[in-house]
N, C-alpha and C positions, 0 to 999 in steps of 0.2 A: 307622547308627553304626559306625565301624570296630571290627574285632574285634582290632586290634593292642594289644599290652600297653601300659597307661597309663604316662606318664612317672613316674618314682619321686618327683620333687618335688611332682606332682599328687596322688599317693597318700597323701605325707605329710601336704600339707594337708588333704586330706579326713579323714585320721585326727586331726589337730589339731581340726578342727571337730566332729567326733564326740566327742572328749574334752570340748570346751567345752559342747557341749549336753547331756552327760550328768552334768554337775556338780549338785550339790545345788540351787544357785540359778544361774539363767541370766538375764542382764539383757536387758531389750527392745532395748537396743542390739546385744548380741551376737546375738540372734535376727534382727533387722532385717539386720546385716551378713551373716549366713550365707545368708538368702534371696536378697540381692544377688549373693554368690558363686555360689549354686547356679544362677543364671539366666544367668550369663555364658557358660556353654557346656555342651553336652550331655556332654562329658566330665567336667566338675565333677559332675554328677549321677551320672554312671556310676561315678565314684570312690567317691563317697560311699555309693552303693548297695552297692559291692563291700566297702567297710568294714563296713557294717551286716550283710551276709551273713556276713562273716568272724566277726563278733562273736557271732552267733546260732549259728553252727556251733561256737565255742569253747564256749559256754555249754551246748549239747548234749552235746558230748564230755566235759565236766568231769563230767557226772553218769552216764555210761557205767560200766557194772558193772566193766570191766576196769581204767578209770582209777581209780575208787574203790578197788578192791582193791589196785592199785599203790601208792596214797597210804597206805592203811593200813598195808600190809607195810613200805613205807620208814620210816614213823613209828615202828613198833614196833622195827625193827632200829636205827634211831638213838637210840631211847630206851634201848636196851639198851647201846648203845656209850657214850652221854654219861653215864649213871648219874646220881647226885645231885651229884657232885663236878663243879666247873668246871674244865675242862682243854682244851687246844687240840684241836679235831677234825682228823682226818686228811683231807687234800683230797679224797680219793676218796668217803669217806663223807658229807662236806659237799656235794659236787656232786650226789649223788644226791637229796638233797631240794631244794636250792637251785634247781638246773636245773628241776627239776618244777615248783616254784612260780612261779620268775622267768623261766626259759628258756622256757616255754610261751607267756608274754606276749611275750617278745622276738620268737618265731618269727612272731607275728602282726604284727609291725611296730609294736607299741606301739598295738593298737587297742582294748583294753579299757578300762573305765572307771576314771577317775582318782579318788582320794580327795579330797574337797573341801576338806581341811584344807591342801592342798600346792599350791604354785603350779604353774599348768599351763605346760610347756614350749611355747615358741613357735617356729615354723619361719617365718623371714622370707626374702623374696627381695629383693635390693637392686639397683638400677640400676648399671651401670658408671660410674665416676668417669673423667674424661678425663685419664689419666695422672698426676693428683695429687689427694689427698684422704684421708680416713678413714673406716674402717668400724669400728663397735663394737657389742656385744651387752650386754644387762642380763642379770641372773641369770635362768636358765631360758631363754634365748633362744639359737637357733642361727640363724645368717645364711649364705646362699649368694649369692655374686655371680659375674658374668662380668667379668673385667677388660678394659680396653680393647683388649689384645692377644689376648684369646680363652682366656686362662688362666682356670681355675676356682678361687675362692677360698672355703672355708668356715670360719666362725669358730664355736667352741664358746661356752659361756656365760662372761660376764664377760671377754671378750677386746676387744682393739683393736689395729688395724693402720693403718699409715701408708703410702699408696701414693705412690711418688715416681720414676715412670718418666723417664728421660733418653734422648736419642738413642743413647747407647752401652750403657745397661744398663736393665733393668725392675727396679726395687727396690721391695721391701716390707718395711717395718719392723714387726716384731711388738713391740708395746710392753708388752702383758699378754696372759695367757691362752693359748689354744691354736689352731692354724690348721692346716687340710689344704689343700694346694695341688697342683693338677694343672696342669703347666706346658705352654703351648703352644710348640711346637718353634721356635726361631728361632737358628741357631748364630751369627748375626751380633750377636745382641743377647742376651747371657745374662741369665737370671732369678736374681735374688739375694733371698734373704731374710736380713735383719739382725736379729740379736737379742744384746743384751748386747755382748761382744766377739768375736762370730763372724759370717762370712759364710758362708752355703750358696749356692754357685753351681751352678745347675741348666741343662739346655738343654732337654730333654723329659722330665720324670721327674713322680712322684708321692710326696708324703712329708708328714709329720705333725710339726709342731714345736709344743712346750710349753715355757712358761717358768714356774717356780715359785720366786720370789725370785731368787737368784743361780744356780739350777740350770736348765740348758737340755737338753731332750730331743729328739733328732731320730730319727724312725722312718722308715726307707725302705720304701715299698711297691713302687716301679717305678723302675727306671734307676739313676743314680749322680749323687751330690752331691759337689762339691769343697768341703772346708772350709778357709777361710782366716781368718786373725785380722783383725779389722776394724782399719782404720787403718794397716796395715802391707802392704808388698809382699809377695805370696805367693812363697815359695821352697821348695825341695825339702824344707827342714828344717821349716818352718812350715806347709805346705799338706799335705792329705791327702784321700782319698776314702772315701765310705761308700756301700755299694751296696745293692741291694733284698734284704731280709730281714735286715739289720743294724740296730742301734740304738746312737746316741751319746748318752752322758750326759757334760756337761760342768759342772763346778762349780768356782767360784772357788777352793774350798779343797783341791780334789782334782785329780790328774791326769785328762785325758780318757779316757773308757772306751769301746770298741766292742765289742759283743756280738752274737751270732746271736740273732734274735728272732722270733716269730710277730707281725706288725704287727696281727693282728686285735683284741687287747684295747686297744691304743693308739688305734685307729680306730673302733671300735664306736660311740662317741658320735655318729657322723654319722647312724647309723640309730636313734638314740634309746635305746642300750643302753650299759650298763657291764658289763664282764666282770672278774671277780675269779678269780684263780688262786692258791690257797692264801694267801690276803691276811688280815692280821690285821683284826679286826672294827674296831678304831680306825681304820684305814687306810681301809676301805670306807666307814665313816660319814664321814670326812672328804672322800672324793671325792663321796658322794652329796650332801652338803651344799652342794656348789658351784652345785647346779641348782636350789635351793629355797629361799624365804625362810623356811620352817618347818624348823628345824634339828633333827636328832637328836644327842642327848648322851648319853653313857655316864657315869652317876653313879657307878658301881662301877669301880675300875681292874682288878678280877679279869677282867672279861669282854672288856676291851679286847685282850687276848692271845688270845681264841678265833679260829681260823683257819676261813675259808670260801672255797668256790669256787662259781661259778655266773653266771648272766647275768640281769640285771635291766633293766627299762624305767625309763628316767631320770625319766619324767613321774609314776611310781607308786613314790614311795618308802614309801608305806603297805604295799605288798605286800613290800618288804624287812623292814620291821618285823614284818609278819605271819609272814614265814619264819622270821626268828631267833628271834621268841617262841616259835614254835610247837616249833622243833626244838633249841633251846638251853635250858639253865635260866635264862632271861631273862624279865623281865616289864615292863611298861610302868608306870611309877609316876607319870607326868604327862604330859598331852597337851592341847594347845590349839593356836591359830593360829600360836603363835610357836616352839613347841619340844615336841619328843616326848623324855621322858626314859626311858632304859632302865637297869635295875639287875638284878643277880643275884637270881634268885628264892629266896625264903628257905623 
């Protein structure tokens, strides 16, 4: 067996199988499918064993005296800060706790056990379409595909794209959701992502595009993209560029805005993480709910304005609930397969 690092997509697949097999109920079909996957390659077995070892190490580390002491000290400090009244928590204080609970999970690449009341996030691989076709994901799914030109396309949950390559251009239309694109270089045949009234024209770049209603967000990771209005000829007055480390926000009701940004929070979903930086609890819950059929609801408007920072595994919203109820004056007032309702602790 080779000692070379295993491919990231293989490790993710092994992690997904580990999650599936460690739910409260595992169907005979799932066990049979896992055994078939495991026997396909020695690398499959090696990847799964690596996930299992990582989980065992994480369990052991969580009980070490130093870790327990740190958790206790942090809890006491945040309890003193929060007091009995509900008020926004400073980002630094929130990060100390939420990264402790959620970030440790993210560091392991999403390898710890998922709560059975939440939908398991799926990681899919799709064959390339021959220059035309559609890719789509359901709730909780991520899809990775190599397009016919060699470009890499990754879709987030509840997303859909249409591929329409022509001899002159490689066009991908984002119909809904979020996509990460790594463009294969071809200066004679530009790569174009179309969304709403915008064309994002690239040659060899990497960027993330998301659409929420009429709002479009472009986050540049590598290279440069030229932004053109869809359906109009580009001109110095109508076209402009966005480069690595910048983010474009375009909304039908507001002028286009470009700002310097860290692309990590916008692209962490590719690794099964959500990163929040001084986010309102209401916004964090809204984002987390995109990935699960079990929704979190805030029954008390006062807690919606609490602020938090931290990293959380997408497939484990139960850990998010555990974190916010442990370190904020919040309690679960209802929980079933469809909804988890949070309210201020009385």
